[in-house]
C-alpha positions, 0 to 999 in steps of 0.5 A, spaced: 476 493 470 479 487 465 485 491 463 487 492 471 486 485 472 490 483 465 495 488 468 495 484 475 496 477 472 501 479 467 505 482 473 505 476 477 507 472 471 513 477 470 515 476 478 515 469 477 520 469 472 524 473 476 525 469 482 533 469 482 534 476 480 533 480 486 535 487 483 529 486 477 524 484 482 525 490 487 525 494 481 518 492 479 516 492 486 518 499 486 514 501 480 508 497 483 508 501 489 508 507 485 502 505 482 498 505 489 497 512 488 493 512 482 486 513 485 479 510 485 475 510 478 471 516 478 464 518 475 460 511 478 465 507 473 466 501 478 466 501 486 471 503 491 476 498 492 477 496 484 481 501 482 488 500 480 491 503 486 487 499 490 489 492 486 496 494 486 496 494 494 493 488 494 498 485 489 504 487 494 500 484 499 500 477 495 507 478 493 509 479 500 506 472 502 511 468 498 516 467 503 520 471 508 525 474 503 519 476 499 516 480 505 522 483 507 523 486 500 515 488 499 515 492 506 522 495 504 519 498 498 513 500 501 517 503 506 521 507 501 515 509 496 509 510 500 511 511 508 517 515 508 514 520 503 508 521 507 512 522 513 516 527 510 510 531 507 506 537 510 500 536 505 495 530 507 492 529 501 498 526 497 495 519 497 488 516 497 485 514 503 483 507 500 490 506 498 492 506 506 486 502 508 488 497 503 495 497 506 493 496 513 488 490 511 492 487 506 499 487 510 497 482 515 504 482 519 507 483 526 511 488 523 505 493 521 505 497 527 513 499 526 511 500 519 506 505 520 509 509 526 512 514 521 506 516 519 502 517 525 502 524 524 499 524 517 494 519 520 492 524 525 492 530 520 487 526 516 483 524 522 482 531 523 480 533 516 476 527 513 469 526 515 467 519 512 473 515 513 474 516 520 473 509 522 479 507 517 484 512 520 482 510 527 484 503 526 490 505 523 492 509 528 490 503 533 495 499 529 500 504 529 500 505 536 500 498 539 505 494 542 505 487 539 
């Protein structure tokens, strides 16, 4: 856990140093978005919500709040790295459900419904196949299909 926290803090420092270099900022955001697929800790080491993938989603949400430009950058990267691949895949187990739940809870944005619309089919498939996280999926479907 302290290694994850150290990574997150170092990432924030590096992002702060790249305020004037959009190309490198976006490259780092893409790397961070790819790390969201890392599953939670296994075998009782830590509890749900403290894995690297979950922390990376939280960090993306934090970075999104820096400015309107930062929000656009982060949402574009998450759309590219997480949402579009999910919308295109047939397998529903490609991303931990906790990661998608973290996206919805962390990404407070009026753009969230438009952001989630491409994966409505994936969410429906997840709803059909999962047993314990149906409430999370229902909340995401409600958000994706709302008309804000």
